[in-house]
N, CA and C atoms as an extended XYZ file, in Angstrom:
516
Properties=species:S:1:pos:R:3:atomname:S:1:resname:S:1:resid:I:1 pbc="F F F"
N         0.793       -1.226       -0.130 N   MET     1
C         0.134       -0.050       -0.211 CA  MET     1
C         0.941        1.168       -0.030 C   MET     1
N         0.501        2.248       -0.895 N   ARG     2
C         1.329        3.486       -0.911 CA  ARG     2
C         0.896        4.235        0.297 C   ARG     2
N         1.969        5.170        0.777 N   ARG     3
C         1.953        5.848        1.865 CA  ARG     3
C         1.277        7.277        1.639 C   ARG     3
N         0.207        7.458        1.616 N   THR     4
C        -0.295        8.971        1.129 CA  THR     4
C        -1.109        9.343        2.575 C   THR     4
N        -1.045       10.421        2.773 N   THR     5
C        -2.150       11.239        3.692 CA  THR     5
C        -3.288       11.859        2.765 C   THR     5
N        -4.639       11.381        3.392 N   LYS     6
C        -5.734       11.831        2.656 CA  LYS     6
C        -6.270       12.957        3.343 C   LYS     6
N        -6.658       14.082        2.651 N   TYR     7
C        -7.464       15.247        3.023 CA  TYR     7
C        -8.536       15.625        2.220 C   TYR     7
N        -9.877       15.031        3.000 N   PRO     8
C       -11.236       15.196        2.442 CA  PRO     8
C       -11.526       16.949        2.074 C   PRO     8
N       -12.356       16.977        0.861 N   VAL     9
C       -13.026       18.221        0.483 CA  VAL     9
C       -14.313       17.988        0.357 C   VAL     9
N       -14.908       19.394        0.538 N   SER    10
C       -16.589       19.259        0.120 CA  SER    10
C       -17.025       20.025       -1.004 C   SER    10
N       -17.909       19.913       -1.396 N   GLY    11
C       -18.368       20.937       -2.584 CA  GLY    11
C       -17.723       20.446       -3.953 C   GLY    11
N       -16.910       21.322       -4.579 N   THR    12
C       -16.285       20.958       -5.920 CA  THR    12
C       -15.232       19.860       -5.705 C   THR    12
N       -14.614       19.530       -6.896 N   ASN    13
C       -13.843       18.145       -6.813 CA  ASN    13
C       -12.468       19.156       -6.218 C   ASN    13
N       -11.597       18.413       -5.633 N   SER    14
C       -10.414       18.611       -5.040 CA  SER    14
C        -9.272       19.437       -5.939 C   SER    14
N        -9.150       19.291       -7.299 N   LEU    15
C        -8.499       19.903       -8.126 CA  LEU    15
C        -8.901       21.331       -8.258 C   LEU    15
N       -10.317       21.418       -8.260 N   TRP    16
C       -10.997       22.823       -8.570 CA  TRP    16
C       -10.573       23.657       -7.397 C   TRP    16
N       -10.175       23.159       -6.223 N   GLN    17
C        -9.860       23.965       -4.971 CA  GLN    17
C        -8.336       23.966       -4.742 C   GLN    17
N        -7.437       23.510       -5.555 N   MET    18
C        -6.142       23.415       -5.408 CA  MET    18
C        -5.403       24.530       -4.780 C   MET    18
N        -5.863       25.612       -5.078 N   TYR    19
C        -5.328       26.809       -4.502 CA  TYR    19
C        -5.454       27.067       -3.069 C   TYR    19
N        -6.560       26.280       -2.412 N   LYS    20
C        -6.495       26.364       -1.135 CA  LYS    20
C        -5.480       25.192       -0.330 C   LYS    20
N        -4.791       24.367       -1.349 N   THR    21
C        -3.727       23.753       -0.679 CA  THR    21
C        -2.337       23.995       -1.101 C   THR    21
N        -2.148       24.656       -1.880 N   VAL    22
C        -0.962       25.091       -2.594 CA  VAL    22
C        -1.020       26.515       -3.205 C   VAL    22
N         0.045       27.417       -2.919 N   SER    23
C         0.083       28.628       -3.481 CA  SER    23
C         0.206       28.692       -5.076 C   SER    23
N        -0.804       29.592       -5.476 N   PHE    24
C        -0.586       30.033       -6.789 CA  PHE    24
C         0.822       30.274       -7.448 C   PHE    24
N         1.582       31.126       -6.507 N   TRP    25
C         2.680       31.658       -7.119 CA  TRP    25
C         3.826       30.488       -6.702 C   TRP    25
N         3.593       29.675       -5.943 N   LYS    26
C         4.666       28.626       -5.847 CA  LYS    26
C         4.566       27.607       -7.083 C   LYS    26
N         3.312       27.562       -7.533 N   ILE    27
C         3.068       26.829       -8.928 CA  ILE    27
C         3.565       27.085       -9.794 C   ILE    27
N         3.552       28.659       -9.966 N   VAL    28
C         4.079       29.424      -11.296 CA  VAL    28
C         5.603       29.255      -10.976 C   VAL    28
N         6.314       29.298       -9.976 N   LYS    29
C         7.624       29.236       -9.851 CA  LYS    29
C         7.982       27.904      -10.210 C   LYS    29
N         7.347       26.994       -9.628 N   ASN    30
C         7.933       25.693      -10.021 CA  ASN    30
C         7.702       25.197      -11.336 C   ASN    30
N         6.647       25.609      -12.111 N   PHE    31
C         6.336       25.535      -13.602 CA  PHE    31
C         7.577       25.923      -14.127 C   PHE    31
N         7.764       27.359      -14.050 N   ILE    32
C         9.055       28.026      -14.848 CA  ILE    32
C        10.351       26.999      -14.543 C   ILE    32
N        10.448       26.771      -13.192 N   ILE    33
C        11.869       25.925      -13.088 CA  ILE    33
C        11.857       24.672      -13.723 C   ILE    33
N        10.707       23.787      -13.728 N   ILE    34
C        10.876       22.497      -14.165 CA  ILE    34
C        10.854       22.624      -15.595 C   ILE    34
N        10.196       23.708      -16.196 N   GLN    35
C        10.204       23.703      -17.700 CA  GLN    35
C        11.609       23.855      -18.153 C   GLN    35
N        12.402       24.603      -17.353 N   ILE    36
C        13.767       25.144      -17.846 CA  ILE    36
C        14.669       23.845      -17.534 C   ILE    36
N        14.409       23.122      -16.612 N   ALA    37
C        15.203       21.947      -16.088 CA  ALA    37
C        14.982       20.813      -17.363 C   ALA    37
N        13.454       20.775      -17.608 N   ARG    38
C        13.170       19.754      -18.806 CA  ARG    38
C        13.916       19.800      -20.035 C   ARG    38
N        14.271       20.813      -20.238 N   TYR    39
C        14.953       21.213      -21.811 CA  TYR    39
C        16.308       21.209      -21.585 C   TYR    39
N        16.813       21.515      -20.503 N   THR    40
C        18.353       21.643      -20.623 CA  THR    40
C        18.976       20.540      -20.556 C   THR    40
N        20.176       20.397      -21.575 N   PRO    41
C        21.046       19.087      -21.611 CA  PRO    41
C        21.948       19.085      -20.500 C   PRO    41
N        22.152       20.215      -19.717 N   PHE    42
C        23.435       19.959      -18.680 CA  PHE    42
C        22.708       19.187      -17.513 C   PHE    42
N        23.212       18.124      -16.944 N   LEU    43
C        22.601       17.348      -15.750 CA  LEU    43
C        22.911       18.227      -14.456 C   LEU    43
N        24.471       18.654      -14.375 N   PRO    44
C        24.611       19.206      -13.209 CA  PRO    44
C        23.388       20.520      -12.921 C   PRO    44
N        23.166       21.223      -14.012 N   VAL    45
C        22.269       22.302      -13.836 CA  VAL    45
C        20.939       21.928      -13.360 C   VAL    45
N        20.467       20.695      -13.891 N   LYS    46
C        19.153       20.174      -13.723 CA  LYS    46
C        19.301       20.172      -12.127 C   LYS    46
N        20.168       19.368      -11.637 N   ASN    47
C        20.066       19.024      -10.209 CA  ASN    47
C        20.194       20.278       -9.370 C   ASN    47
N        21.078       21.378      -10.038 N   TRP    48
C        21.061       22.507       -9.005 CA  TRP    48
C        19.666       23.134       -9.091 C   TRP    48
N        19.079       23.344      -10.152 N   LEU    49
C        17.878       23.902      -10.221 CA  LEU    49
C        16.737       23.248       -9.205 C   LEU    49
N        16.772       21.752       -9.441 N   TYR    50
C        15.892       20.901       -8.449 CA  TYR    50
C        16.143       21.224       -6.953 C   TYR    50
N        17.528       21.197       -6.575 N   ARG    51
C        17.866       21.423       -5.295 CA  ARG    51
C        17.544       22.610       -4.760 C   ARG    51
N        17.920       23.681       -5.425 N   THR    52
C        18.155       25.062       -5.188 CA  THR    52
C        16.416       25.622       -5.019 C   THR    52
N        15.787       25.440       -5.984 N   PHE    53
C        14.320       26.085       -6.224 CA  PHE    53
C        13.295       25.171       -5.696 C   PHE    53
N        13.280       23.851       -5.991 N   LEU    54
C        12.274       23.078       -5.612 CA  LEU    54
C        12.431       22.240       -4.394 C   LEU    54
N        13.591       22.235       -3.802 N   LYS    55
C        13.669       21.817       -2.529 CA  LYS    55
C        13.750       20.259       -2.460 C   LYS    55
N        14.155       19.497       -3.599 N   MET    56
C        14.192       18.260       -3.955 CA  MET    56
C        15.606       17.990       -3.366 C   MET    56
N        15.672       16.637       -2.853 N   GLU    57
C        16.701       15.795       -2.454 CA  GLU    57
C        17.216       14.929       -3.351 C   GLU    57
N        18.493       15.416       -4.210 N   ILE    58
C        19.012       14.711       -5.347 CA  ILE    58
C        20.500       14.315       -4.979 C   ILE    58
N        20.552       13.002       -5.017 N   GLY    59
C        22.092       12.590       -4.699 CA  GLY    59
C        23.063       12.945       -5.909 C   GLY    59
N        24.246       12.767       -5.438 N   GLU    60
C        25.391       12.896       -6.387 CA  GLU    60
C        25.338       12.108       -7.628 C   GLU    60
N        25.536       12.502       -8.754 N   HIS    61
C        25.823       11.859      -10.137 CA  HIS    61
C        24.378       11.243      -10.522 C   HIS    61
N        23.264       11.772      -10.063 N   THR    62
C        21.871       11.368      -10.359 CA  THR    62
C        21.481       11.993      -11.639 C   THR    62
N        20.983       11.240      -12.666 N   ALA    63
C        20.765       11.855      -13.926 CA  ALA    63
C        19.139       11.711      -14.269 C   ALA    63
N        18.660       13.159      -14.666 N   PHE    64
C        17.430       13.229      -14.959 CA  PHE    64
C        17.505       13.410      -16.381 C   PHE    64
N        16.953       12.457      -17.125 N   ALA    65
C        16.811       12.730      -18.855 CA  ALA    65
C        15.851       13.888      -19.097 C   ALA    65
N        16.170       14.013      -20.621 N   LEU    66
C        15.231       14.974      -21.102 CA  LEU    66
C        13.733       14.816      -20.798 C   LEU    66
N        13.009       16.064      -20.436 N   MET    67
C        11.443       15.794      -20.269 CA  MET    67
C        10.997       15.140      -18.978 C   MET    67
N        11.671       14.966      -18.233 N   VAL    68
C        11.421       14.265      -16.751 CA  VAL    68
C        10.519       15.570      -16.151 C   VAL    68
N         9.432       15.028      -15.603 N   MET    69
C         8.339       15.853      -15.106 CA  MET    69
C         8.136       15.393      -13.556 C   MET    69
N         8.815       16.250      -12.518 N   PRO    70
C         8.695       16.134      -11.510 CA  PRO    70
C         7.544       16.823      -10.899 C   PRO    70
N         6.748       16.558       -9.921 N   ASP    71
C         5.590       16.888       -9.281 CA  ASP    71
C         5.629       18.461       -9.223 C   ASP    71
N         4.502       19.221       -9.844 N   ILE    72
C         4.473       20.631       -9.990 CA  ILE    72
C         4.104       21.255       -8.466 C   ILE    72
N         3.529       20.554       -7.953 N   MET    73
C         2.729       21.343       -6.875 CA  MET    73
C         3.631       20.950       -5.424 C   MET    73
N         4.167       19.747       -5.404 N   PHE    74
C         4.989       19.428       -4.018 CA  PHE    74
C         6.161       18.538       -4.472 C   PHE    74
N         6.879       19.297       -5.201 N   PRO    75
C         8.397       18.603       -5.545 CA  PRO    75
C         9.372       18.243       -4.381 C   PRO    75
N         9.139       19.111       -3.347 N   GLU    76
C         9.684       19.008       -2.097 CA  GLU    76
C         9.697       17.432       -1.425 C   GLU    76
N         8.504       16.814       -1.893 N   LYS    77
C         8.351       15.525       -1.340 CA  LYS    77
C         9.087       14.304       -2.137 C   LYS    77
N         9.925       14.967       -3.110 N   ILE    78
C        10.845       13.886       -3.752 CA  ILE    78
C        11.950       13.659       -3.460 C   ILE    78
N        12.683       12.546       -3.181 N   LYS    79
C        13.995       12.269       -2.910 CA  LYS    79
C        14.524       11.146       -3.660 C   LYS    79
N        15.690       11.344       -4.470 N   VAL    80
C        16.272       10.440       -5.222 CA  VAL    80
C        17.742       10.460       -4.768 C   VAL    80
N        18.124        9.066       -4.684 N   GLY    81
C        19.508        8.789       -4.036 CA  GLY    81
C        20.612        9.184       -5.178 C   GLY    81
N        21.758        8.660       -4.944 N   ARG    82
C        23.007        8.998       -5.761 CA  ARG    82
C        23.055        8.111       -7.107 C   ARG    82
N        23.738        8.338       -7.961 N   ASN    83
C        23.918        7.592       -9.293 CA  ASN    83
C        22.724        6.816       -9.630 C   ASN    83
N        21.540        7.465       -9.683 N   SER    84
C        20.454        6.915      -10.399 CA  SER    84
C        20.068        7.814      -11.553 C   SER    84
N        19.225        7.029      -12.398 N   ILE    85
C        18.793        7.463      -13.744 CA  ILE    85
C        17.506        7.747      -13.777 C   ILE    85
N        16.760        8.668      -14.134 N   ILE    86
C        15.312        8.795      -14.434 CA  ILE    86
C        15.264        8.871      -15.762 C   ILE    86
N        14.517        8.092      -16.475 N   GLY    87
C        14.634        8.062      -17.901 CA  GLY    87
C        13.552        8.991      -18.388 C   GLY    87
N        13.712        9.379      -19.968 N   TYR    88
C        12.918       10.251      -20.586 CA  TYR    88
C        11.591       10.254      -20.378 C   TYR    88
N        11.046       11.583      -20.219 N   ASN    89
C         9.689       11.720      -20.033 CA  ASN    89
C         8.927       10.930      -18.902 C   ASN    89
N         9.675       10.556      -17.761 N   THR    90
C         9.018       10.007      -16.689 CA  THR    90
C         8.561       11.221      -15.716 C   THR    90
N         7.429       10.730      -15.296 N   THR    91
C         6.489       11.609      -14.420 CA  THR    91
C         6.818       10.971      -12.689 C   THR    91
N         7.082       12.087      -11.980 N   LEU    92
C         7.153       11.762      -10.342 CA  LEU    92
C         6.098       12.380       -9.763 C   LEU    92
N         5.134       11.828       -9.568 N   LEU    93
C         3.901       12.389       -8.627 CA  LEU    93
C         4.111       12.407       -7.119 C   LEU    93
N         3.785       13.494       -6.303 N   ALA    94
C         3.752       13.509       -5.088 CA  ALA    94
C         2.304       13.926       -4.526 C   ALA    94
N         1.232       13.985       -5.568 N   HIS    95
C         0.277       14.426       -5.079 CA  HIS    95
C        -0.831       13.505       -5.936 C   HIS    95
N        -2.382       13.458       -5.477 N   GLU    96
C        -3.239       13.004       -6.381 CA  GLU    96
C        -4.516       13.717       -5.879 C   GLU    96
N        -5.122       14.624       -6.870 N   TYR    97
C        -6.268       15.107       -6.742 CA  TYR    97
C        -7.428       14.478       -7.080 C   TYR    97
N        -8.434       13.897       -6.377 N   LEU    98
C        -9.665       13.048       -6.557 CA  LEU    98
C       -10.918       14.030       -6.383 C   LEU    98
N       -11.837       13.454       -6.553 N   ILE    99
C       -13.400       14.116       -6.540 CA  ILE    99
C       -13.545       14.632       -4.937 C   ILE    99
N       -13.501       13.606       -4.073 N   ASP   100
C       -13.748       14.022       -2.657 CA  ASP   100
C       -12.620       14.087       -1.996 C   ASP   100
N       -11.473       14.162       -2.460 N   GLU   101
C       -10.398       14.358       -1.429 CA  GLU   101
C        -9.136       14.290       -2.291 C   GLU   101
N        -7.916       14.795       -1.501 N   TYR   102
C        -6.723       14.959       -2.200 CA  TYR   102
C        -5.736       14.224       -1.415 C   TYR   102
N        -4.634       13.684       -2.052 N   ARG   103
C        -3.580       12.886       -1.244 CA  ARG   103
C        -2.354       13.139       -1.593 C   ARG   103
N        -1.499       13.179       -0.543 N   LEU   104
C        -0.002       13.608       -0.657 CA  LEU   104
C         0.726       12.565       -0.062 C   LEU   104
N         2.081       12.153       -0.608 N   GLY   105
C         3.023       11.196       -0.234 CA  GLY   105
C         4.217       11.521       -0.799 C   GLY   105
N         5.357       11.150        0.188 N   ASP   106
C         6.679       11.106       -0.349 CA  ASP   106
C         6.850       10.044       -1.616 C   ASP   106
N         7.767       10.504       -2.379 N   VAL   107
C         8.325        9.640       -3.320 CA  VAL   107
C         9.909        9.463       -2.859 C   VAL   107
N        10.343        8.335       -2.741 N   VAL   108
C        11.814        7.818       -2.206 CA  VAL   108
C        12.124        7.184       -3.112 C   VAL   108
N        13.233        7.430       -4.062 N   ILE   109
C        13.883        6.682       -4.880 CA  ILE   109
C        15.435        6.460       -4.380 C   ILE   109
N        15.867        5.049       -4.400 N   GLY   110
C        17.053        4.740       -3.877 CA  GLY   110
C        18.305        5.107       -4.698 C   GLY   110
N        19.283        4.587       -4.163 N   ASP   111
C        20.780        4.684       -4.743 CA  ASP   111
C        20.798        3.783       -5.861 C   ASP   111
N        21.408        4.275       -6.963 N   GLU   112
C        21.569        3.434       -8.305 CA  GLU   112
C        20.433        2.652       -8.882 C   GLU   112
N        19.483        3.518       -9.068 N   VAL   113
C        18.326        3.039       -9.454 CA  VAL   113
C        18.102        3.312      -10.908 C   VAL   113
N        17.487        2.639      -11.685 N   MET   114
C        17.151        3.177      -13.179 CA  MET   114
C        15.825        2.941      -13.294 C   MET   114
N        15.109        4.090      -13.828 N   ILE   115
C        13.912        4.071      -14.113 CA  ILE   115
C        13.712        4.294      -15.542 C   ILE   115
N        13.074        3.389      -16.409 N   GLY   116
C        12.886        3.586      -17.919 CA  GLY   116
C        12.152        4.658      -18.263 C   GLY   116
N        12.271        4.868      -19.576 N   ALA   117
C        11.388        6.148      -20.109 CA  ALA   117
C         9.902        6.004      -20.183 C   ALA   117
N         9.178        7.115      -19.918 N   ASN   118
C         7.744        7.104      -20.068 CA  ASN   118
C         7.014        6.213      -18.765 C   ASN   118
N         7.750        6.255      -17.617 N   SER   119
C         7.226        5.574      -16.394 CA  SER   119
C         6.538        6.462      -15.575 C   SER   119
N         5.602        6.388      -14.848 N   THR   120
C         5.167        7.293      -13.814 CA  THR   120
C         5.174        6.682      -12.430 C   THR   120
N         5.720        7.383      -11.582 N   VAL   121
C         5.942        7.012      -10.198 CA  VAL   121
C         4.848        7.797       -9.363 C   VAL   121
N         3.790        6.940       -8.657 N   LEU   122
C         2.751        7.519       -8.048 CA  LEU   122
C         3.345        8.016       -6.519 C   LEU   122
N         2.457        8.782       -6.006 N   PRO   123
C         2.814        9.310       -4.654 CA  PRO   123
C         2.659        8.172       -3.609 C   PRO   123
N         3.800        8.299       -2.504 N   GLY   124
C         3.692        7.513       -1.445 CA  GLY   124
C         4.487        6.168       -1.803 C   GLY   124
N         5.353        6.024       -2.882 N   VAL   125
C         6.095        4.964       -3.201 CA  VAL   125
C         7.557        4.782       -2.717 C   VAL   125
N         8.058        3.868       -2.390 N   VAL   126
C         9.450        3.965       -2.277 CA  VAL   126
C        10.064        2.761       -3.384 C   VAL   126
N        11.140        3.115       -3.959 N   ILE   127
C        11.930        2.229       -4.979 CA  ILE   127
C        13.225        2.108       -4.172 C   ILE   127
N        13.567        0.638       -3.941 N   GLY   128
C        14.706        0.638       -3.205 CA  GLY   128
C        16.025        0.499       -3.944 C   GLY   128
N        17.181        0.746       -3.461 N   ASP   129
C        18.452        0.569       -4.002 CA  ASP   129
C        18.664       -0.241       -5.174 C   ASP   129
N        19.195        0.061       -6.226 N   ARG   130
C        19.681       -0.905       -7.346 CA  ARG   130
C        18.586       -1.451       -7.951 C   ARG   130
N        17.024       -0.967       -7.818 N   ALA   131
C        15.936       -1.405       -8.492 CA  ALA   131
C        16.158       -1.076      -10.005 C   ALA   131
N        15.517       -1.919      -10.963 N   VAL   132
C        15.211       -1.279      -12.148 CA  VAL   132
C        13.630       -1.366      -12.577 C   VAL   132
N        13.441       -0.257      -13.158 N   VAL   133
C        11.936       -0.189      -13.526 CA  VAL   133
C        11.842       -0.042      -15.116 C   VAL   133
N        11.169       -0.976      -15.725 N   ALA   134
C        11.220       -1.055      -17.122 CA  ALA   134
C        10.421        0.256      -17.681 C   ALA   134
N        10.967        0.514      -18.987 N   ALA   135
C        10.071        1.642      -19.661 CA  ALA   135
C         8.275        1.409      -19.630 C   ALA   135
N         7.739        2.730      -19.398 N   GLY   136
C         6.451        2.609      -19.757 CA  GLY   136
C         5.862        1.981      -18.211 C   GLY   136
N         6.452        1.789      -17.362 N   THR   137
C         5.781        1.202      -16.049 CA  THR   137
C         4.895        2.094      -15.064 C   THR   137
N         3.806        1.916      -14.567 N   VAL   138
C         3.266        2.712      -13.574 CA  VAL   138
C         3.660        2.155      -12.370 C   VAL   138
N         4.467        2.926      -11.296 N   VAL   139
C         4.899        2.397      -10.259 CA  VAL   139
C         3.668        2.799       -9.224 C   VAL   139
N         2.779        1.917       -8.876 N   HIS   140
C         1.855        2.092       -7.934 CA  HIS   140
C         2.007        1.269       -6.391 C   HIS   140
N         2.995        0.774       -6.305 N   LYS   141
C         3.582        0.355       -5.013 CA  LYS   141
C         4.920        0.240       -4.939 C   LYS   141
N         5.508       -0.102       -3.739 N   ASP   142
C         6.904       -0.019       -3.484 CA  ASP   142
C         7.409       -1.153       -4.505 C   ASP   142
N         8.801       -0.839       -4.583 N   VAL   143
C         9.742       -1.668       -5.503 CA  VAL   143
C        10.921       -2.151       -4.363 C   VAL   143
N        11.000       -3.559       -4.243 N   PRO   144
C        12.133       -4.089       -3.239 CA  PRO   144
C        13.393       -3.743       -3.883 C   PRO   144
N        14.495       -3.561       -3.031 N   PRO   145
C        15.814       -3.104       -3.354 CA  PRO   145
C        16.257       -4.530       -4.419 C   PRO   145
N        17.103       -4.080       -5.707 N   GLY   146
C        17.479       -4.736       -6.367 CA  GLY   146
C        16.596       -5.691       -7.471 C   GLY   146
N        15.179       -5.306       -7.202 N   ALA   147
C        14.143       -6.124       -8.300 CA  ALA   147
C        14.293       -5.251       -9.560 C   ALA   147
N        13.733       -6.025      -10.481 N   PHE   148
C        13.274       -5.615      -11.779 CA  PHE   148
C        12.009       -5.692      -11.917 C   PHE   148
N        11.248       -4.509      -12.286 N   VAL   149
C         9.705       -4.470      -12.285 CA  VAL   149
C         9.394       -3.891      -13.674 C   VAL   149
N         8.072       -4.146      -14.182 N   GLY   150
C         7.702       -3.585      -15.214 CA  GLY   150
C         6.067       -3.814      -15.449 C   GLY   150
N         5.736       -3.228      -16.476 N   GLY   151
C         4.324       -3.406      -16.763 CA  GLY   151
C         3.260       -2.463      -16.080 C   GLY   151
N         1.843       -2.631      -16.471 N   ASN   152
C         0.749       -2.083      -15.898 CA  ASN   152
C        -0.374       -2.921      -15.975 C   ASN   152
N        -0.761       -3.372      -14.765 N   PRO   153
C        -0.093       -3.027      -13.367 CA  PRO   153
C         1.252       -3.393      -13.361 C   PRO   153
N         2.154       -2.918      -12.413 N   MET   154
C         3.526       -3.381      -12.073 CA  MET   154
C         3.359       -4.450      -11.390 C   MET   154
N         4.476       -5.311      -11.990 N   ARG   155
C         4.703       -6.684      -11.194 CA  ARG   155
C         6.219       -6.623      -11.338 C   ARG   155
N         6.541       -7.546      -10.511 N   ILE   156
C         7.953       -7.932      -10.067 CA  ILE   156
C         8.507       -8.917      -11.269 C   ILE   156
N         9.520       -8.777      -12.121 N   ILE   157
C         9.675       -9.489      -13.277 CA  ILE   157
C        11.008      -10.413      -12.788 C   ILE   157
N        11.887       -9.706      -11.977 N   TYR   158
C        12.989      -10.696      -11.302 CA  TYR   158
C        13.101       -9.984      -10.029 C   TYR   158
N        13.389      -10.833       -8.848 N   THR   159
C        13.975      -10.459       -7.735 CA  THR   159
C        15.317      -10.213       -7.565 C   THR   159
N        15.669       -9.503       -6.454 N   LYS   160
C        17.138       -9.010       -6.454 CA  LYS   160
C        17.890      -10.440       -6.564 C   LYS   160
N        17.596      -11.433       -5.963 N   GLU   161
C        18.516      -12.662       -6.216 CA  GLU   161
C        18.344      -13.235       -7.735 C   GLU   161
N        17.214      -13.224       -8.370 N   GLU   162
C        17.277      -13.634       -9.822 CA  GLU   162
C        18.144      -12.632      -10.721 C   GLU   162
N        18.154      -11.413      -10.422 N   MET   163
C        18.769      -10.322      -10.914 CA  MET   163
C        20.348      -10.544      -10.802 C   MET   163
N        20.824      -10.960       -9.698 N   GLU   164
C        22.325      -11.428       -9.365 CA  GLU   164
C        22.425      -12.748      -10.182 C   GLU   164
N        21.734      -13.392      -10.231 N   GLN   165
C        21.804      -14.714      -11.158 CA  GLN   165
C        22.038      -14.496      -12.508 C   GLN   165
N        21.313      -13.674      -13.071 N   GLN   166
C        21.255      -13.006      -14.482 CA  GLN   166
C        22.808      -12.359      -14.651 C   GLN   166
N        23.151      -11.357      -13.671 N   ARG   167
C        24.320      -10.888      -13.960 CA  ARG   167
C        25.426      -11.755      -13.980 C   ARG   167
N        25.428      -12.779      -13.028 N   ALA   168
C        26.614      -13.757      -13.074 CA  ALA   168
C        26.704      -14.481      -14.170 C   ALA   168
N        25.625      -14.804      -14.911 N   HIS   169
C        25.708      -15.515      -16.016 CA  HIS   169
C        26.103      -14.804      -17.259 C   HIS   169
N        25.612      -13.747      -17.374 N   SER   170
C        26.175      -12.761      -18.044 CA  SER   170
C        27.641      -12.476      -18.393 C   SER   170
N        28.093      -12.518      -17.162 N   LYS   171
C        29.681      -12.441      -17.059 CA  LYS   171
C        30.591      -13.539      -17.491 C   LYS   171
N        29.684      -14.732      -17.695 N   GLN   172
C        30.744      -15.940      -18.109 CA  GLN   172
C        30.570      -15.893      -19.440 C   GLN   172
């Protein structure tokens, strides 16, 4: 189960009420920073923008590919470990706005994680160290360390132990 906190709303749907939950000016600032970072080819500049202006925790040598979309409303709830790769056009969400409630949850991505292109990571998810997420995956639950996951719905393709066996056989 994902780790999210639920906040009920009444009347109109929660997205219609978003400026009661997050400042309009914060969203404007985040939008500008994210758009600059999405298109810049300089990885250290992206990380600096995310750390400095969005308050994201980004480990050393982590690479955000072109067009990665961090959460625009709550990017400070995203933490990525060192030496990880977030693939092209991946979306990292820390919020969900629903009809009768909205939910917030931290996204924690470990060290040396590889997330394939066009994936979506939902709020409240932890991706363990050295995990691999296949391209196009919707990460709707935690990923164990070292596992290889993929699909929609996401499922474990190889466990850490099976991945280690695969690596050992490929070196022979």
